[in-house]
C-alpha positions as CSV (number, residue, x, y, z in Angstrom):
1,M,-73.9,103.0,114.9
2,N,-73.1,100.8,117.9
3,F,-72.0,101.9,121.4
4,R,-68.3,101.4,120.7
5,S,-68.5,103.5,117.5
6,N,-70.3,106.3,119.4
7,T,-67.6,106.2,122.0
8,I,-64.8,106.5,119.5
9,V,-66.5,109.4,117.8
10,D,-67.0,111.1,121.1
11,Y,-63.3,110.6,122.1
12,R,-62.0,112.0,118.8
13,E,-64.2,115.1,119.3
14,R,-62.8,115.6,122.7
15,L,-59.2,115.1,121.7
16,N,-59.6,117.4,118.8
17,R,-60.5,120.1,121.3
18,V,-57.3,119.4,123.2
19,L,-55.1,119.5,120.0
20,V,-56.6,122.8,119.0
21,Y,-56.1,124.2,122.5
22,I,-52.4,123.1,122.5
23,Q,-51.6,124.7,119.1
24,E,-53.3,128.0,120.2
25,N,-51.6,128.1,123.5
26,I,-48.3,126.4,122.8
27,D,-46.3,129.2,124.4
28,S,-48.3,129.0,127.6
29,P,-48.1,126.5,130.5
30,L,-50.0,123.4,129.5
31,T,-50.9,121.3,132.6
32,L,-52.4,117.8,132.7
33,Q,-55.3,119.1,134.7
34,T,-56.2,121.8,132.2
35,L,-56.0,119.6,129.1
36,A,-57.8,116.7,130.8
37,G,-60.5,119.2,131.8
38,I,-60.9,120.4,128.2
39,A,-61.4,116.8,127.1
40,C,-63.7,116.0,130.0
41,F,-61.5,113.1,131.1
42,S,-60.1,112.4,134.5
43,P,-56.4,113.2,134.7
44,F,-55.8,109.6,135.7
45,H,-57.2,108.2,132.4
46,F,-56.3,111.1,130.1
47,H,-52.7,110.1,129.5
48,R,-53.6,106.7,128.3
49,I,-56.4,107.9,126.0
50,F,-54.3,110.6,124.5
51,T,-51.4,108.2,123.8
52,A,-53.7,105.6,122.3
53,F,-55.3,108.1,119.8
54,V,-52.3,110.4,119.1
55,G,-49.5,107.9,119.2
56,E,-47.3,109.9,121.6
57,T,-47.6,110.7,125.3
58,L,-48.9,114.1,126.1
59,S,-45.5,115.3,127.3
60,E,-43.7,113.9,124.2
61,Y,-46.2,115.6,121.9
62,I,-45.9,119.0,123.6
63,K,-42.1,118.8,123.8
64,R,-41.7,117.8,120.2
65,V,-44.1,120.5,118.8
66,R,-42.4,123.2,120.9
67,L,-38.9,122.1,119.8
68,E,-39.9,121.9,116.1
69,R,-41.5,125.3,116.4
70,A,-38.4,126.7,118.0
71,A,-36.3,125.3,115.1
72,L,-38.5,127.3,112.6
73,K,-38.0,130.4,114.7
74,L,-34.2,129.9,114.6
75,C,-34.4,129.6,110.9
76,Y,-36.8,132.4,110.0
77,T,-36.6,135.0,112.8
78,D,-33.9,137.0,114.6
79,L,-35.3,136.4,118.0
80,P,-32.7,135.8,120.7
81,V,-32.1,132.2,121.6
82,T,-33.1,133.0,125.2
83,D,-36.5,134.3,124.1
84,I,-37.0,131.2,121.9
85,A,-36.0,129.0,124.8
86,L,-38.5,130.7,127.2
87,S,-41.4,130.5,124.6
88,A,-40.6,126.7,124.2
89,G,-41.2,126.2,127.9
90,Y,-37.5,126.0,129.1
91,E,-36.4,128.0,132.1
92,T,-32.8,128.5,130.9
93,P,-31.1,128.5,127.6
94,A,-28.8,125.7,128.8
95,A,-31.8,123.4,129.3
96,F,-33.2,124.4,126.0
97,S,-29.8,123.8,124.2
98,K,-29.5,120.4,125.8
99,A,-33.0,119.3,124.7
100,F,-32.5,120.8,121.2
101,R,-29.2,119.1,120.7
102,Q,-30.7,115.7,121.7
103,Y,-33.5,116.2,119.2
104,F,-31.8,117.7,116.3
105,G,-28.2,116.7,116.8
106,R,-26.8,120.2,116.9
107,S,-27.0,123.3,119.2
108,P,-29.5,126.1,118.5
109,S,-26.7,128.4,117.5
110,E,-25.3,125.9,115.0
111,F,-28.8,125.3,113.6
112,R,-29.4,129.0,113.3
113,K,-26.2,129.5,111.2
114,L,-27.6,127.2,108.6
115,K,-30.6,129.6,108.2
116,N,-32.6,126.9,106.3
117,P,-34.1,123.7,107.6
118,E,-33.6,122.0,104.3
119,T,-29.9,122.6,104.6
120,A,-30.0,121.4,108.2
121,S,-31.2,118.0,107.1
122,S,-28.9,117.7,104.1
123,R,-31.9,116.6,102.0
124,N,-32.2,119.7,99.8
125,T,-32.9,118.4,96.3
126,M,-34.5,121.5,95.1
127,D,-33.1,123.3,92.0
128,S,-30.8,125.9,93.6
129,D,-31.7,128.5,91.1
130,Y,-35.4,128.0,91.4
131,P,-36.1,130.3,94.3
132,K,-34.5,133.3,92.7
133,R,-36.4,132.6,89.4
134,V,-39.7,132.3,91.3
135,V,-39.3,135.3,93.5
136,K,-38.6,137.6,90.5
137,T,-42.1,136.8,89.2
138,M,-43.8,136.4,92.6
139,K,-45.0,139.6,94.2
140,P,-47.3,139.0,97.1
141,E,-50.4,141.0,97.9
142,I,-50.8,142.2,101.5
143,H,-54.2,141.4,103.0
144,T,-55.5,142.0,106.5
145,I,-58.3,139.7,107.6
146,S,-60.5,139.0,110.7
147,D,-60.5,135.7,112.6
148,Q,-62.1,133.0,110.5
149,K,-63.9,130.0,112.0
150,V,-63.5,126.8,110.0
151,L,-64.5,123.1,110.1
152,F,-61.5,120.8,109.9
153,V,-60.3,117.3,109.7
154,R,-56.7,116.5,110.8
155,R,-54.5,113.8,109.5
156,T,-50.8,113.1,110.2
157,G,-48.2,111.6,107.8
158,R,-46.7,112.5,104.5
159,Y,-48.6,115.6,103.3
160,D,-49.9,114.2,100.0
161,R,-51.5,111.2,101.7
162,A,-52.6,113.1,104.8
163,A,-54.3,115.8,102.7
164,S,-56.1,113.2,100.5
165,E,-57.4,111.4,103.5
166,A,-58.5,114.6,105.4
167,W,-60.3,116.0,102.4
168,G,-62.1,112.7,101.7
169,V,-63.6,112.8,105.2
170,L,-64.3,116.5,105.3
171,M,-66.0,116.6,101.9
172,K,-68.2,113.7,102.6
173,F,-69.4,115.5,105.8
174,A,-69.8,118.9,104.0
175,Y,-71.7,117.6,101.0
176,S,-74.0,115.5,103.1
177,R,-75.0,118.6,105.0
178,K,-75.0,121.0,102.0
179,L,-72.2,123.1,103.5
180,M,-70.4,123.7,100.2
181,K,-71.9,127.0,99.1
182,K,-70.7,129.6,96.6
183,G,-68.6,131.5,99.1
184,T,-67.2,128.6,100.9
185,K,-63.4,128.5,100.9
186,M,-61.3,125.4,100.9
187,I,-58.2,125.8,103.1
188,G,-55.2,123.6,104.0
189,I,-53.0,124.1,107.0
190,S,-49.6,122.4,106.9
191,Y,-48.2,123.0,110.4
192,D,-44.8,121.3,110.1
193,S,-41.7,121.5,107.9
194,P,-40.9,118.1,106.3
195,E,-37.2,119.0,106.8
196,I,-37.7,119.3,110.6
197,T,-40.5,117.0,111.5
198,S,-40.4,113.3,110.7
199,E,-42.7,112.2,107.9
200,D,-45.1,110.2,110.2
201,R,-45.7,113.2,112.5
202,L,-46.5,115.9,109.9
203,R,-49.8,117.6,110.8
204,Y,-52.3,118.6,108.1
205,D,-55.7,120.2,108.5
206,A,-58.3,120.2,105.7
207,C,-60.6,123.1,106.4
208,I,-63.7,124.8,105.0
209,T,-65.0,128.2,106.1
210,M,-68.2,128.3,108.0
211,N,-70.8,131.1,108.3
212,E,-73.1,129.3,110.6
213,D,-72.8,127.6,114.0
214,I,-72.0,123.9,113.5
215,K,-71.1,121.7,116.4
216,P,-68.0,119.5,116.3
217,E,-68.8,115.9,115.5
218,G,-66.2,113.1,116.0
219,E,-63.2,113.9,113.9
220,I,-64.9,117.0,112.4
221,G,-63.6,119.8,114.5
222,V,-63.9,123.5,114.7
223,Q,-61.0,125.9,115.0
224,T,-60.2,129.6,114.3
225,I,-57.7,130.7,111.7
226,P,-56.1,133.9,113.3
227,G,-56.9,137.2,111.7
228,G,-54.2,139.8,111.0
229,R,-51.8,140.8,108.2
230,Y,-50.8,138.3,105.6
231,A,-48.5,138.2,102.5
232,V,-50.5,136.3,99.9
233,F,-48.6,134.5,97.1
234,L,-50.1,132.7,94.1
235,H,-48.8,129.3,93.4
236,R,-49.4,128.2,89.8
237,G,-49.3,124.5,89.0
238,P,-49.4,121.1,90.7
239,Y,-49.4,120.7,94.5
240,E,-46.3,118.6,94.2
241,K,-44.4,121.8,93.5
242,F,-45.4,123.5,96.8
243,N,-42.0,122.7,98.4
244,E,-40.3,124.8,95.7
245,T,-42.6,127.8,96.1
246,Y,-42.3,127.6,99.9
247,G,-38.5,127.4,99.5
248,A,-38.6,130.6,97.4
249,I,-40.8,132.4,99.9
250,F,-38.8,131.6,103.0
251,S,-35.2,131.5,101.6
252,V,-35.3,134.4,99.2
253,W,-38.5,136.6,99.5
254,L,-38.6,136.8,103.3
255,P,-35.0,137.9,103.9
256,Q,-35.3,140.5,101.2
257,S,-38.7,141.8,102.1
258,K,-37.9,143.3,105.6
259,E,-41.1,141.6,106.8
260,S,-41.2,139.7,110.0
261,L,-43.2,136.5,110.5
262,R,-46.1,136.6,112.8
263,D,-46.8,133.8,115.2
264,A,-49.6,132.1,113.3
265,P,-49.7,129.2,110.8
266,V,-49.2,129.5,107.1
267,F,-52.3,128.3,105.2
268,E,-53.3,127.5,101.6
269,V,-56.5,128.6,99.8
270,Y,-57.3,126.2,97.0
271,L,-58.9,128.2,94.2
272,N,-60.0,125.3,92.1
273,R,-63.3,123.8,93.3
274,D,-62.5,120.3,92.1
275,P,-58.8,119.7,91.6
276,R,-59.5,116.2,90.3
277,R,-61.1,117.8,87.2
278,T,-58.4,120.4,86.7
279,K,-55.2,119.8,84.8
280,P,-52.2,120.0,87.2
281,E,-50.7,122.9,85.3
282,N,-53.9,124.9,85.6
283,L,-54.2,124.6,89.4
284,R,-54.1,127.8,91.4
285,T,-53.4,128.1,95.1
286,E,-52.9,131.1,97.4
287,I,-50.3,130.7,100.1
288,W,-51.0,133.0,103.0
289,V,-47.9,133.9,105.1
290,P,-48.6,135.7,108.4
291,V,-46.5,138.8,108.8
292,E,-46.3,141.6,111.4
């Protein structure tokens, strides 16, 4: 590997640390000095390096992630708009409403009335009876777990492509180091709703659980999946049908369940060791939804 390749690997490793820190502290003040320090770059150069690798300026990235997260809270929680505004980093609801309207084309209160991001985008092509049919046969198990460290590779873009690329890189790394053991779990984290976030900005992490200390290496990062209480659903069938199961969970099960969402990402546990050798109708995937 030449010097330039070593430098790129090192930069990716450092920026991975920053992206993980942002997602774990998105409700807290995020200063240039703090993030540049995590990446071990000078604040003067950090902006340019972040933009070159991520495709957005640091401030644009943080603002977008906070607003998209706020949109999900408006859809799926009863938190007051003022609380959502403060958690998104805005000092007043008025400032939040202005930024929200500029980004989504409607006020937070108008967005909340829709109660569903798919309706908000007018792109809901899902069978309208499907959620009710699925929920009747879908009863989640409730599990409480501890924090789990995972190795991960992140890709952005349309989820099917992003997942395929991320898993290709992670599996090559894992098999070369004999990390795929009997108890190793394969986990996917889809951070964004395709009905809220533009397709080219969707974030997907391919993850495997780790029971030993492994240092980050280039785009192979380390993060912690938060422990706590989860409602676990079993999705049967092809991954292309995930959107229907997610729609059923969030538009039917959640309102009827009296459960409240916890501030942690939803993740998927793939139960088939090699999906390429499994018929699509025989695929089984657990969807873990964080609840209070």
